C-alpha positions as CSV (number, residue, x, y, z in Angstrom):
1,M,-62.9,-14.8,-115.3
2,C,-64.0,-18.4,-115.0
3,E,-63.3,-18.4,-111.2
4,L,-65.6,-15.4,-110.7
5,Y,-68.3,-17.0,-112.8
6,L,-68.1,-20.2,-110.7
7,Q,-68.2,-18.3,-107.5
8,S,-71.3,-16.4,-108.4
9,Q,-73.0,-19.7,-109.4
10,L,-72.4,-21.0,-105.9
11,M,-73.6,-17.9,-104.1
12,P,-76.9,-18.5,-102.2
13,K,-79.9,-17.0,-104.0
14,A,-83.6,-16.6,-103.1
15,I,-85.8,-17.0,-106.1
16,W,-89.5,-16.7,-106.6
17,N,-91.6,-16.4,-109.8
18,G,-88.4,-16.5,-111.8
19,T,-86.9,-13.5,-110.1
20,V,-83.8,-13.3,-107.8
21,L,-85.0,-11.7,-104.6
22,A,-81.7,-11.9,-102.7
23,E,-78.2,-13.0,-103.4
24,S,-75.2,-13.1,-101.0
25,D,-72.2,-15.2,-100.0
26,N,-72.7,-13.9,-96.5
27,T,-75.9,-15.8,-95.4
28,V,-76.3,-17.2,-91.9
29,V,-78.1,-20.6,-91.7
30,V,-80.4,-21.0,-88.6
31,E,-82.7,-23.9,-88.2
32,G,-82.3,-24.8,-91.9
33,N,-83.1,-21.3,-93.2
34,H,-80.7,-19.0,-95.0
35,Y,-80.8,-15.5,-93.6
36,F,-79.6,-12.9,-96.1
37,P,-78.1,-9.5,-95.1
38,S,-80.6,-6.7,-95.7
39,D,-78.3,-5.1,-98.2
40,A,-78.4,-8.3,-100.3
41,I,-82.2,-8.1,-101.0
42,N,-83.7,-6.5,-104.1
43,K,-85.9,-4.1,-102.2
44,Q,-88.1,-3.2,-105.2
45,Y,-89.9,-6.6,-104.7
46,F,-90.5,-6.2,-100.9
47,Q,-93.5,-4.6,-99.2
48,E,-93.7,-4.2,-95.4
49,S,-96.4,-6.4,-93.8
50,N,-98.3,-5.8,-90.6
51,T,-97.7,-9.5,-89.7
52,H,-95.6,-10.2,-86.6
53,T,-94.8,-13.5,-84.9
54,T,-92.7,-14.3,-81.8
55,C,-90.0,-16.9,-81.4
56,P,-89.0,-17.7,-77.8
57,W,-85.3,-17.4,-78.5
58,K,-85.0,-15.1,-81.5
59,G,-87.7,-12.4,-80.6
60,V,-90.4,-10.7,-82.6
61,A,-90.3,-11.3,-86.3
62,S,-91.6,-8.8,-88.9
63,Y,-92.6,-9.8,-92.4
64,Y,-92.4,-8.7,-96.0
65,S,-94.8,-9.6,-98.8
66,I,-93.1,-10.2,-102.1
67,E,-94.5,-8.8,-105.4
68,V,-93.1,-9.9,-108.8
69,D,-94.8,-9.2,-112.1
70,G,-98.1,-8.3,-110.3
71,Q,-98.2,-11.5,-108.3
72,V,-98.0,-11.2,-104.5
73,N,-96.7,-13.8,-102.1
74,K,-98.0,-12.6,-98.7
75,D,-95.6,-12.7,-95.8
76,A,-93.1,-14.8,-97.8
77,A,-90.0,-13.2,-96.0
78,W,-89.3,-12.4,-92.4
79,Y,-86.6,-10.8,-90.3
80,Y,-85.9,-9.8,-86.7
81,P,-85.5,-6.0,-86.5
82,T,-84.4,-6.4,-82.8
83,A,-83.3,-9.9,-82.1
84,K,-82.8,-11.4,-78.7
85,E,-79.2,-11.9,-77.5
86,K,-78.8,-15.5,-78.8
87,A,-79.9,-14.4,-82.3
88,K,-78.0,-11.1,-82.6
89,N,-76.1,-12.6,-85.6
90,I,-79.3,-12.6,-87.7
91,E,-80.7,-9.2,-86.6
92,G,-81.9,-7.4,-89.7
93,Y,-81.2,-10.4,-91.9
94,V,-84.0,-11.7,-94.1
95,A,-85.2,-15.3,-94.5
96,F,-87.8,-16.9,-96.9
97,W,-90.6,-19.5,-97.1
98,K,-93.9,-19.9,-98.9
99,G,-92.5,-21.2,-102.2
100,V,-89.4,-19.0,-102.3
101,K,-86.6,-21.3,-103.4
102,V,-83.2,-20.8,-101.8
103,E,-80.5,-22.2,-104.0
104,A,-77.2,-22.6,-102.1
């Protein structure tokens, strides 16, 4: 029982406004960002955004705004729905910024 507890304490978590947005022991770190598998995010806090940006080697990123307790953090998460070949390992994975704390 203690081992399971310790393992869960070490699992990377994305937290904003006191709420765990994502948690997984299967993140991929790219350029210092933890990318969480899409099935590891708590989808009730995520809203699709119309924002898109382009990375020369990863491709076109799509964004989510985060809403917790009526507060919105616009475009605080991003992902690559169709990543370029060099970034296929993070395709569909979600990363965070704009004050979202990732504890690893």
